[in-house]
C-alpha positions in Angstrom: 1.5 42.1 12.8 -1.0 40.5 10.2 -0.3 40.8 6.6 -1.5 39.3 3.3 1.9 38.1 2.0 5.5 37.5 2.8 7.9 40.2 1.9 10.5 39.3 -0.9 13.3 38.9 1.8 11.0 36.7 4.0 9.8 34.8 0.9 13.5 34.0 -0.3 14.4 32.9 3.3 11.2 30.8 3.7 12.0 28.9 0.2 15.7 28.7 1.6 14.4 27.0 4.8 12.3 24.4 2.6 15.2 23.8 0.4 17.5 23.3 3.5 15.0 20.9 4.9 14.8 18.9 1.7 18.5 18.7 0.6 20.3 16.1 2.7 23.2 13.9 1.9 21.3 11.6 -0.5 20.4 14.6 -2.7 24.3 15.1 -3.1 25.0 11.7 -4.0 22.0 10.5 -6.4 22.6 13.2 -9.1 26.3 12.7 -9.1 25.9 8.9 -9.8 23.3 9.7 -12.5 25.7 12.1 -14.2 28.4 9.3 -14.2 26.1 6.6 -15.5 24.0 8.3 -18.1 26.6 9.1 -20.8 25.4 10.5 -24.2 21.8 10.2 -22.6 22.5 12.8 -19.9 19.7 15.2 -20.7 16.9 12.9 -20.8 18.2 11.0 -17.8 18.4 14.3 -15.9 15.0 15.4 -17.0 13.6 12.2 -15.6 15.3 12.7 -12.3 14.0 16.4 -12.0 10.3 15.1 -12.8 10.4 12.7 -9.7 13.0 14.4 -7.4 11.6 17.9 -7.9 8.2 17.7 -9.5 6.8 15.2 -6.9 7.9 17.2 -3.9 6.6 20.4 -5.4 3.2 18.5 -5.8 3.3 17.6 -2.1 3.9 21.1 -1.2 1.1 22.4 -3.5 -1.2 19.7 -2.1 -0.7 21.0 1.5 -1.1 24.7 0.3 -4.1 24.0 -1.8 -5.9 22.0 0.6 -5.1 24.6 3.3 -3.9 21.8 5.5 -1.5 22.2 8.5 0.3 19.1 7.1 0.2 15.4 6.7 -2.3 14.5 9.3 -5.0 17.0 8.0 -4.7 15.6 4.4 -4.4 11.9 5.4 -7.4 12.4 7.6 -9.5 13.0 4.6 -9.3 9.3 3.8 -10.6 8.5 7.3 -9.9 9.6 10.9 -8.3 6.4 11.9 -6.3 5.9 8.6 -4.8 9.4 8.9 -3.7 9.0 12.5 -2.2 5.5 11.6 -0.4 6.7 8.3 0.9 9.7 9.8 2.5 7.9 12.8 4.1 5.2 10.7 5.5 7.9 8.2 7.0 10.0 10.9 8.4 7.2 12.8 10.3 5.9 9.6 11.5 9.2 8.6 12.2 10.1 12.2 13.9 8.0 14.8 13.6 4.6 13.1 15.5 5.2 10.0 16.3 8.5 8.2 17.3 10.5 11.2 19.9 7.9 12.6 21.0 7.3 8.8 21.9 11.1 8.6 24.2 11.0 11.7 25.8 7.7 10.4 26.2 9.2 6.8 27.7 12.3 8.2 30.2 10.4 10.2 31.3 7.9 7.5 31.8 10.3 4.9 33.5 13.0 6.9 35.7 10.9 9.3 35.4 7.3 7.9 38.5 7.8 5.7 40.5 8.5 8.7 39.6 5.3 10.9 39.8 1.7 10.3 36.6 -0.2 10.6 37.5 -1.7 14.1 38.2 1.7 15.5 35.1 3.5 14.5 32.7 2.3 17.3 33.6 5.0 20.1 34.2 7.9 17.6 30.5 7.3 16.0 29.0 7.2 19.5 30.7 10.6 20.4 29.9 12.0 16.9 26.2 10.8 17.0 25.7 12.3 20.6 27.2 15.7 19.2 25.6 15.8 15.9 22.1 14.9 17.0 22.5 17.0 20.3 23.1 19.9 18.1 20.2 19.1 16.0 18.0 18.8 19.2 19.5 22.1 20.5 18.5 23.9 17.2 15.0 22.2 17.3 14.1 23.5 20.8 12.6 26.8 19.3 10.5 26.1 16.2 10.0 29.8 15.8 13.7 30.3 15.3 13.9 27.5 12.6 13.8 30.0 9.8 16.7 31.9 11.3 18.6 28.8 12.1 18.2 26.9 8.7 17.0 29.5 6.3 19.4 32.2 7.1 22.5 30.5 8.5 22.9 26.7 7.9 21.5 26.8 4.2 23.3 29.9 3.1 26.6 28.3 4.4 26.0 25.0 2.9 25.3 26.6 -0.5 28.4 28.9 -0.5 30.5 25.7 0.1 28.7 23.8 -2.6 28.9 26.7 -5.1 32.6 26.9 -4.4 32.8 23.3 -5.5 30.5 23.6 -8.4 32.2 26.7 -9.7 35.6 25.2 -9.9 34.0 22.2 -11.7 32.6 24.4 -14.3 35.6 26.7 -14.7 38.2 24.0 -14.8 36.4 20.7 -15.8 38.0 17.4 -15.5 36.9 16.4 -19.0 34.3 16.2 -21.5 30.9 14.4 -20.7 31.5 10.7 -21.3 29.6 9.2 -24.1 29.3 5.7 -22.7 26.1 4.8 -20.9 25.7 2.2 -18.2 22.9 -0.7 -18.3 19.5 1.0 -18.2 20.4 4.5 -19.4 21.0 3.4 -23.0 17.5 2.2 -23.5 15.5 3.9 -21.2 17.2 7.1 -20.0 14.2 9.1 -19.0 12.5 6.3 -16.8 15.8 5.3 -15.4 16.4 8.9 -14.3 12.9 8.9 -12.9 13.7 5.9 -10.8 16.9 7.6 -9.5 14.9 10.8 -8.4 12.0 8.5 -7.0 14.5 7.1 -4.5 15.3 10.3 -2.9 11.8 10.0 -1.3 11.5 13.7 -1.1 7.7 13.4 -1.4 7.4 11.9 1.8 9.8 14.8 3.2 7.4 17.3 1.6 4.5 16.0 3.4 6.3 15.8 6.5 7.8 19.3 6.4 4.6 20.9 5.5 3.7 21.7 9.1 7.0 23.3 9.5 6.4 25.6 6.4 3.0 26.5 7.4 4.0 27.4 10.8 7.0 29.4 9.6 4.7 31.4 7.3 2.2 32.1 10.2 5.1 33.1 12.5 5.7 36.0 9.9 2.2 37.4 10.3 0.4 35.7 7.5 -2.5 33.9 9.1 -5.4 33.9 6.5 -5.7 30.2 5.3 -6.1 31.2 1.8 -2.7 33.4 1.9 -0.9 31.0 3.9 -1.5 28.4 1.3 -0.4 30.9 -1.5 2.9 31.7 0.4 3.7 28.0 1.1 3.2 27.3 -2.7 5.5 30.3 -3.6 8.3 29.0 -1.2 7.9 25.5 -2.6 8.5 27.0 -6.1 11.5 28.8 -5.0 12.9 25.7 -3.2 12.4 23.4 -6.3 13.8 25.8 -8.6 17.0 25.9 -6.6 17.0 22.0 -6.3 16.7 21.8 -10.1 19.7 23.9 -10.7 21.9 22.2 -8.1 20.8 18.7 -9.3 21.8 19.7 -12.7 25.4 21.1 -11.7 25.9 17.9 -9.7 25.1 15.6 -12.6 27.4 17.6 -14.7 30.2 17.1 -12.0 29.7 13.5 -12.2 29.5 13.4 -16.0 32.8 15.3 -16.3 34.6 13.1 -13.8 34.4 9.8 -15.8 37.2 10.3 -18.3 39.8 11.1 -15.5 38.6 8.7 -12.8 36.1 6.3 -14.4 32.7 5.2 -13.1 32.8 4.8 -9.3 30.7 2.6 -7.0 28.6 5.7 -5.6 28.2 9.4 -5.6 30.0 9.8 -2.3 33.2 8.3 -3.7 32.9 10.6 -6.7 32.5 13.7 -4.6 35.5 12.7 -2.4 37.6 12.1 -5.5 36.6 15.4 -7.1 37.1 17.4 -3.8 40.6 15.9 -3.7 41.2 16.7 -7.2 40.4 20.5 -6.8 41.5 20.9 -3.3 44.1 18.4 -2.3 44.1 17.6 1.4 41.8 20.4 2.0 39.3 18.5 -0.3 38.2 16.2 2.6 37.5 18.9 4.8 35.4 20.7 2.3 33.5 17.7 1.5 33.0 16.8 5.3 31.8 20.3 6.0 29.4 20.0 3.0 27.9 16.6 4.2 27.6 17.6 7.9 25.8 20.8 6.9 23.5 18.8 4.5 22.6 16.2 7.1 22.2 18.6 10.0 19.8 20.8 8.1 17.6 17.7 7.4 17.9 16.5 10.9 16.6 19.7 12.4 13.8 19.8 10.1 12.9 16.1 10.9 13.0 16.6 14.6 11.2 19.7 14.5 8.2 18.5 12.3 8.1 15.2 14.5 7.6 17.1 17.5 4.9 19.4 16.1 3.0 16.6 14.6 3.2 14.2 17.7 2.1 17.2 19.9 -0.8 17.6 17.8 -1.6 13.8 18.0 -0.7 13.5 21.6 -0.9 16.9 23.3 -0.5 15.4 26.8 3.1 15.3 25.9 4.6 18.6 25.4 6.9 19.4 22.1 10.0 19.5 24.0 9.8 16.1 25.4 9.0 14.5 22.0 12.0 16.0 20.3 14.1 14.9 23.2 12.8 11.5 22.8 13.1 11.3 18.9 16.7 12.7 19.2 17.5 10.0 22.0 16.2 7.1 20.1 18.0 8.1 16.9 21.2 8.1 19.0 20.6 4.5 20.1 19.7 3.1 16.6 22.5 5.0 14.8 25.0 3.0 17.0 23.4 -0.3 17.6 20.6 -1.2 15.0 21.0 0.8 11.8 22.5 -1.8 9.6 19.8 -4.3 10.3 17.2 -1.6 10.0 18.2 -0.4 6.6 17.7 -4.0 5.3 14.0 -3.7 5.9 13.2 0.0 5.8 13.4 0.2 2.2 10.7 -2.4 2.2 8.3 -0.3 4.3 9.2 2.9 2.4 8.4 1.2 -0.8 4.9 0.5 0.6 4.3 4.1 2.0 5.6 6.1 -1.0 2.6 4.9 -3.5 0.1 5.7 -0.8 1.7 9.2 -0.3 1.5 9.9 -4.1 -2.2 8.8 -4.2 -3.0 11.0 -1.3 -1.2 14.0 -3.1 -3.1 13.2 -6.5 -6.4 13.1 -4.5 -5.6 16.4 -2.8 -4.6 18.1 -6.0 -7.7 16.8 -8.1 -10.3 17.6 -5.4 -9.2 21.3 -5.1 -10.6 21.7 -8.7 -13.6 19.4 -8.1 -15.6 20.8 -5.3 -17.0 18.8 -2.4 -18.2 16.2 -1.5 -15.0 14.2 -2.3 -14.7 11.6 0.5 -14.4 8.7 -1.9 -12.1 10.5 -4.3 -9.5 10.0 -1.3 -10.7 6.7 -0.2 -10.8 4.6 -3.6 -7.3 5.6 -4.8 -6.0 4.5 -1.3 -7.8 1.1 -1.5 -6.7 0.3 -5.0 -3.1 1.4 -4.5 -2.7 -0.6 -1.2 -2.6 -4.0 -2.9 0.1 -3.0 -5.7 2.1 -1.0 -3.2 2.3 -4.1 -0.8 3.4 -6.5 -3.7 6.3 -3.9 -4.5 7.3 -3.8 -0.9 7.3 -7.5 -0.5 9.2 -8.0 -3.6 11.9 -5.5 -2.4 12.7 -7.8 0.6 16.3 -9.2 0.6 16.7 -11.7 -2.3 17.6 -14.7 0.2 14.2 -14.2 1.7 12.2 -14.4 -1.5 14.4 -17.3 -2.9 13.7 -19.4 0.4 9.9 -18.6 0.2 7.4 -20.0 -2.4 4.6 -17.6 -1.5 7.0 -14.6 -1.6 8.3 -16.0 -5.1 4.6 -16.0 -6.2 4.1 -12.5 -5.0 7.0 -11.3 -6.9 5.4 -12.9 -10.0 2.2 -11.1 -9.5 3.9 -7.9 -9.1 5.9 -8.3 -12.2 2.6 -8.9 -14.1 1.3 -5.3 -13.1 1.5 -2.9 -16.1 4.7 -0.4 -15.6 6.1 -2.6 -12.6 9.3 -2.5 -14.5 9.6 1.1 -13.8 8.6 0.7 -10.2 5.1 2.2 -11.2 2.8 -0.8 -10.8 0.6 1.4 -8.6 0.0 4.3 -11.1 -2.8 2.9 -13.1 -4.9 1.6 -10.1 -4.2 5.1 -8.5 -5.8 6.8 -11.7 -8.6 4.4 -11.9 -9.3 4.7 -8.2 -9.4 8.4 -8.4 -11.8 8.4 -11.3 -14.0 5.7 -9.6 -14.1 7.9 -6.4 -15.1 11.1 -8.2 -17.9 9.2 -9.8 -19.0 7.9 -6.4 -18.9 11.3 -4.9 -20.8 12.9 -7.6 -23.4 10.3 -8.4 -24.0 8.3 -5.3 -27.3 9.1 -3.3 -26.2 11.5 -0.7 -28.9 9.8 1.7 -26.8 6.5 1.4 -25.1 5.9 4.8 -21.8 5.4 3.0 -21.9 9.1 2.0 -21.8 10.2 5.6 -18.7 11.6 7.2 -18.1 8.5 9.4 -14.4 7.6 9.5 -13.1 4.2 8.6 
């Protein structure tokens, strides 16, 4: 039955679905580490993280909604048809079978079962676990119409109940006061350091990737008018990001109050394990394992589903069911034989893709308020951002590679010379200039000029 908007309950479950897709293991670990490290600068550091880890993904959801797009492919194609296809394929390959999906299986295994196994005995249990984990994710992804039920109504509420139990105990019986000592970086620039922590969650890419899942979920509930689909998508995004903000704050507080008793740990996963053991004893590892497995499973289901729906749209000769089987199978192989090597270089690729994604979102949001034509408002930011994004990506290569290469050293020097590069934002000024220049071209260039035609790159 067609309708103008989602009911309150449907909207809450759709927001829950989006939150569930976003919130993986990294979203548990990063805010805990920030809370441990920020010390007396807890609040400005947390605010910086919320701006990048919550604000940017919300902008991504809004970009999909305001442009009334089906997802990443539709928005990226506004730059150019060929660019849209290439950018979409590369992004989905990286967040799907080649990196994040196998990492989810590996992370869930290491945190849940790693403490019970020696390094030499982990091989066959990892094979078995990754087969079961990704097999369950594949099974849940077979029916996209049921995704709201599986994730929004079952997996995510169960995850929130377990997490809320741990966080409630933390607030009722805190391990100590917020430690006043701040680690290097937080003392001088707490906001920008926190911004960098949130930036590393890469949730803007997830927002663009999951857009097609949320749009389809809204449509399956009877809202089919493009304008109303856009409105309901944004409302679900707001619910999701508000919930993420509250949980990030609670997790950061958990990390901050653990320092006096246990000191600053190497990463957030160690802190969560320590805190779970502190409050629940031997049961703590079971609680943490269930928490992490659920967090990773929710995101894995979303990645497989969005990959299958997008690639079926790109290559309709191959059915959705075959795409999700392929992506799950490749992820199982990489999780067991090639993940460590891939992680070494995947951050470089993501460092290149992320500024391009932000530029794309900025263009989409700006052109909503500036009526067509706006072809160059998409193209110029992408052209100007590409070089600083490439410099930042090459600079993020393993240090031994940069030290052994004179030209990589030179590129690292050029990257450091860009304004705001110290904060990982060397692309920001080029993006703004490109957007302004593109708007000028769109509004003042002679429309009879062949460059103003709709031909793609």
